[in-house]
N, C-alpha and C positions, 0 to 999 in steps of 0.2 A: 179859906175862901178869899179873904181880904188880900193876901198876899198874891193870890192868882190874879185878882182884879188889877192890882197895882202893876204886876208884871205886864199884863196886857195894855194897861194905859200907857205905861213907859214905852213899850214896843211900839204902839200905834203912834205916839209922839215923835218918837225917833225916825219912823218911816216917813212921816209927814215931813219932818225936817231934811231928811235925806233927798226927799222929792223936789226940794227947792233948789238943790245944788246944781251945778253944771254937770250934764251928761255927756258933754264933749270930751273926748279922750282918744289919744292916737293909739293907745294900747287897749286890748283886751283887758277887762277886769275879771279876773279868774279867782274862783274860791275853791280851795280844797278842804275837805274834812280833816285831813290828817297832814303833818310835815312831809312824810315819805312821798305822798302823792303831789304834794305842793312842789317838792324838789324836782320830781320827773316832769311836771308840768313847766317849770322854768327851763328845763333843759330843751324840751320840745318847742316852747313858745319863744324862747330867746327874748330879744328886746321888743318884740310884739306884744308881750303879755306883762300885766302886773298881777303878782299871784300873793295871796294870803291864805294861811291855814287857820281853821277854826280851833283845832285842839292844840294844846301845848306838846312839846316833845316828850315830857315826863308824865302825861295825863293818860289814864286808861281810855282808849278810844271807844270803849263800850259806853263809858259813863262820863262824857264831857259835860262840864259845868256850863250849860247854855245860859248866854246872857242876852239882855235886850240889844246890845250892841252888835251881836251876831246877826241879829234881824236887819239891822242897817246895812251890814256888810253883804247880806244875801240880796236884799232889795236893790243894791247898785250893782250886782254881779251881771256879767255877759255870759258866764259860764260857771257852773258847779261841778266840781269832780268829788263823787263819792265813792267809798269803798264798796257798797253795796252788800249783798248776801247777809243783810241785817245786822251789819256791823254797827251802824249808827241808828239803829231802830228806836232805841230808847230816849234820843235827844233831838235828832234832826228833823222829824217831821212837823213838830209845832213850830219850830223857827221857820221852816219852809212855808206853812201856812200863812204865818203872819207876815212873811215877807213880802207877799202879793206880787211876786216877780214871775210873769209868763215866760221869759226867756229861760228860766231854769225849771220849769215845770216838767214833770215826767214826759217823755218822748219828744221834748223840744230839742234842737241841735245844741243848746247850751247845757244840757243835762247829760253828764258823762258817768256813767257806772262802770267803776274799774273791773267789777267781777264778770262783765259780759265778755264772753269768748274764753274764760279762764275754765280749765279742768278742775273742778271742785273736788276737794278731799273731804272725807267724813260726812258726806250727805246722808241724813238719817233716813232709815227705811219707814220709820214712824215718828210721829212728833209727840214727845211726852215731857211736860214741863218738870215732871218728878226727876228727870235725869239732869236737871240743872239749866244753866243758860246754853241750851243746845240751839244752833241756827238751822232752820229747815232747809235752807239753800246750800248748807256746807260750811266748812270751817272758813272764816273770812280772813285769816292772817296770811294772805298768799303773795304779800310784796317782797318777802325775804327769799322767794324763788326768783332768780334773774330771768328765766324763761318767761315767766308769767310778766314780768316787768316789759319785756319787748312787746307783747301783746297790748299791754296797757298804754304803752307810749304811743303805738300805732293808732289805737283808739283815740286818744287825745288829739293827735295830729289831724285825724279825720274830721273830728267835731270842730278844731279850731279853723279848719280850711272851710267847713260849711258856714261857720259864723262870719268869717273874714276871708272870703275867696279871693280878695285881691293880693292877699299875702300867703296864699296856698303854697306856693313854691319856696317860701321861706320856711315853712313848718315842715315842708317835705325834707329840705335840706338839713334842717336841725335834727329831724327824726334819723336820718341817715347817719349822721355823725355820732349821734347818742348810741345808735344801735352798734356802730362799730367799735366805740369806746365800750359799750356793754359786753360785747363778745370777747374783747381782750380781757376785761377784768373778769368775766365769768372763767375763762380759761385759767387765769392766775388763782381764782378762789378754789377751783377744782383741784389745781395743783397742790395748794396748800392743805386741803382736807383729805387728799387721797389717801395718804398714810393711815388714816384714821376710820376708812370705811368699816362699818360694822360696829363701830365703837358704841358702847352702852351709855345713854345720858338720861337724865331726869329733868322735867321742866316744872315750874309752878302751875301753869295754865296750859290749855292745849293751844299754845301760840307758836310752836316751832315745828309743826308736823310737815309744812312744806319744805323747810330748809332740811329737815331729816330725810325727807323723801328724796330730794333732789341731789344730796351729797352722800346718801347711803348710810346715814346714822340711825341707830335703834333707840326709840324712846321707850324705856322700860316702866315708867309710872310718871304720874303728875302728883304734886303735893296736894292739889285740890282734889277732894273725892269725886266731885262732879264740876263741870265748867261755872265758876262764879260762886261757888261753896267754899266757905272757909274750911281749912283743914282741921279735922279733929284729932285728938290723940290716938284714938283707935286706928283712923285711917293711916297716920303718920307711922305707927308701928308696922302696919302692912307694907308701906312704902320701903321703910327700913329693911324689912325682910327680903323684899324683892331686890333692892339694891345689893345687898349683901350676896344674894344667890346669883344675880347677874354680873356681879363685881363691877357695878356701875359707880364711876368715882367723880362724876361732874353734875352739878345742879345749875340750871340756867334760870336766872331771875330778871324781871325788868324792873324799872325805877319805882313804879306804883305797887309792886307785890311786897309782900313781908319778908323781907331778908332774914330777919331773926328766925323765923320758922325754918327757912333753909338751912341756916346755920346750925341750928339745933340738930336737924336731920344729918347734916355734914359731920358734926362731931362724932355721931354714933356710927358712921359707915366710913370714915376715913376719906371722905369726898372733899372736892373744893367747890365753893360757890362762885359762878362766875356772873359778873354783871353784864347782860346781853341785850341793852336797849335796841328796838327795832325801828326807832325814830331818829332821823337826822336832828342834831341839836341836844339830844338827851345826854351824850357823852361829850367830852371836850374834843374840840377840833374836827366836829362831825357835822358840817353844814349842808352837805349833799348825800344824796342816796349812795354815791359811790363810796363816800367817807363813812356812812353808818355801816355799808356792808364790809368795807375794808376793816373796820374795828370789830364787827361781829366776828368774821372769819379768823382774824388774827387773835382774838380773845380765845375763841373755841380751840383753834389749833395749839395754841400755847397750853391751855388748861389740859387738853387730852394728851399733849405731848409730856407734860409734867407728871402724869399718872401712869405713864408706860414702865 
């Protein structure tokens, strides 16, 4: 209880301090929950926005280490971009409550929910916590589908224009350039992965379903028995059996997942473990969304090609 009170006291003090600062700024102050959303926001906003991400590139977006400094950042924000679909449910609500910023309240022009307009996959027909960390609105890892990112970018441009109408033409132009580049990149990513349509892969968590759906890959198993539940020896034995039966030779992991577990399974199946971070900045020389996807597609194509 004492730690909670200290946290609240620190948060309120920081908000009070933030309120004394100058609010005059030529740029929109945009806060994104994750680096991928921040990267897209920079493309759409250009020099009219200043963007920060709350989560680190190597941090699990489900379990971000919420800090009092995040409350100050949110208190000063003109816009907040969240993934939605309950991705940040475990850490964002208390930060928002303590930030006391009506600009980013639910329904305000400054509140941008990336999942709006997205065709969600894996929407459960019933909600049962015994099935693990299941999201009632569907799988929230949708930014690795470039088609979804076009929808998200358009949504950002619309909200930025509502908040800052005098620069609406700038946001529209930035969106057009981003979309043109994304279309070209998407065609290239399709070309690179086309030889591996139907390839069998394994993932640690249910975090590559949108990529697999868009590029025609088949996920035969996850190392987690249920989302958010650590793998047990019995479950890993089942995964190994499925991999051998399907001849799956690639396991994808992210920086915050247990690579040793993946390597143990790989040794028993002749598979390769691929580091496949979904956030810009998690891998070397990946500062933008395009860099991140280039790295992900290149890594996947190389790994699948080596197994042929």
